[in-house]
C-alpha positions as CSV (number, residue, x, y, z in Angstrom):
1,Q,-73.6,39.8,95.7
2,L,-72.9,43.0,94.2
3,Q,-73.8,45.7,96.6
4,A,-73.5,49.5,95.2
5,S,-73.4,52.4,96.9
6,G,-72.3,56.1,96.7
7,G,-75.6,57.9,94.4
8,G,-77.1,61.0,95.2
9,L,-77.9,64.5,93.8
10,V,-75.1,66.2,92.1
11,Q,-75.2,69.7,90.3
12,P,-74.3,70.0,86.5
13,G,-70.3,69.8,86.6
14,G,-70.3,68.4,89.7
15,S,-68.7,64.4,90.7
16,L,-69.8,61.6,92.2
17,G,-68.1,58.0,93.1
18,L,-69.7,54.9,93.2
19,S,-68.8,51.3,94.9
20,C,-69.9,48.0,94.2
21,E,-68.9,45.4,96.8
22,A,-68.6,41.8,95.7
23,S,-69.5,39.2,98.5
24,G,-66.9,36.9,97.1
25,N,-63.4,37.5,95.2
26,I,-64.0,39.3,92.1
27,F,-61.3,37.5,90.4
28,S,-64.0,35.1,90.0
29,F,-65.7,37.3,87.5
30,N,-64.1,37.9,84.0
31,A,-65.5,41.4,83.8
32,M,-67.5,43.8,86.3
33,G,-69.2,47.1,85.5
34,W,-71.4,49.7,85.5
35,Y,-74.6,50.1,83.3
36,R,-77.3,52.5,83.6
37,Q,-80.8,53.0,82.9
38,A,-83.1,56.5,82.5
39,P,-86.3,56.7,82.0
40,G,-88.1,55.5,79.3
41,K,-84.6,54.1,78.1
42,Q,-83.1,50.8,77.6
43,R,-80.0,50.0,79.8
44,E,-76.7,50.9,78.4
45,L,-73.0,49.9,79.6
46,V,-71.4,52.8,81.2
47,A,-67.8,51.4,81.8
48,R,-66.1,47.8,82.1
49,I,-62.9,46.3,83.7
50,T,-61.8,43.0,83.1
51,G,-59.5,40.8,85.6
52,G,-56.5,42.1,83.5
53,T,-57.5,45.7,84.4
54,S,-58.4,46.3,80.4
55,T,-61.3,49.1,80.5
56,N,-64.0,50.1,78.1
57,Y,-66.5,52.9,78.2
58,A,-69.5,54.3,76.3
59,D,-68.3,57.4,74.2
60,S,-70.8,59.5,75.8
61,V,-69.0,59.3,79.6
62,K,-65.2,59.0,77.6
63,G,-62.8,61.5,79.5
64,R,-64.9,62.3,82.4
65,F,-65.8,58.8,83.9
66,T,-63.0,56.5,85.7
67,I,-63.6,52.7,86.5
68,S,-61.1,51.2,88.6
69,R,-61.2,47.5,90.7
70,D,-59.2,47.4,94.3
71,N,-59.2,43.5,94.6
72,A,-58.0,43.3,98.0
73,K,-61.6,45.0,98.8
74,N,-63.3,43.1,96.3
75,T,-64.8,46.3,95.3
76,V,-65.2,48.4,91.8
77,Y,-65.6,51.9,91.4
78,L,-66.9,54.3,89.2
79,Q,-65.7,58.1,89.4
80,M,-67.8,60.4,87.4
81,N,-66.5,63.8,87.0
82,S,-68.4,66.8,85.1
83,L,-71.4,65.4,85.6
84,K,-74.2,66.1,82.9
85,P,-78.1,66.4,83.3
86,E,-78.3,63.5,80.4
87,D,-76.1,61.4,83.2
88,T,-79.1,61.2,85.0
89,A,-80.3,57.7,85.8
90,A,-80.2,54.6,87.9
91,Y,-76.7,53.0,88.0
92,Y,-75.9,49.3,88.0
93,C,-73.4,47.3,89.0
94,N,-72.5,44.1,86.5
95,A,-70.3,41.1,86.8
96,K,-70.1,38.3,84.2
97,K,-68.6,34.7,84.5
98,Y,-67.7,33.4,80.8
99,T,-68.8,30.1,80.9
100,A,-70.2,28.1,78.2
101,T,-72.6,30.7,78.2
102,I,-72.2,34.1,79.9
103,V,-73.9,34.4,83.2
104,D,-74.5,37.9,84.4
105,Y,-74.8,39.5,88.1
106,W,-76.5,42.3,88.9
107,G,-76.5,44.9,92.2
108,R,-79.6,46.8,93.1
109,G,-79.5,50.3,90.8
110,T,-78.2,53.2,93.0
111,Q,-80.0,56.6,91.8
112,V,-77.4,59.4,90.4
113,T,-79.7,62.5,89.7
114,V,-78.0,65.6,87.8
115,S,-79.6,68.7,88.4
116,S,-79.6,72.6,89.3
């Protein structure tokens, strides 16, 4: 239901953009976001955006990454600037529905590698 794209190899200081297209209307989700997981580390939240466009970011990416959404295209974006080697990870698109419990939907990971 979530199709992520846009990963790749970039030099330190460079930029990359990720896209996550949902198969349905993204208004059906309470929040969408991006997580990442580096080898040997736990998956962590990178950025999240709600239906009301409220956003929050991991401290490590504040000021460098920007999450946005295009409701007409059912797509969420992550613009990553000033990339650092420590940003290297598999990035996963996530969508949440708040019902009696929180239901998580995941896209396949897209690899981002920051290296010279």
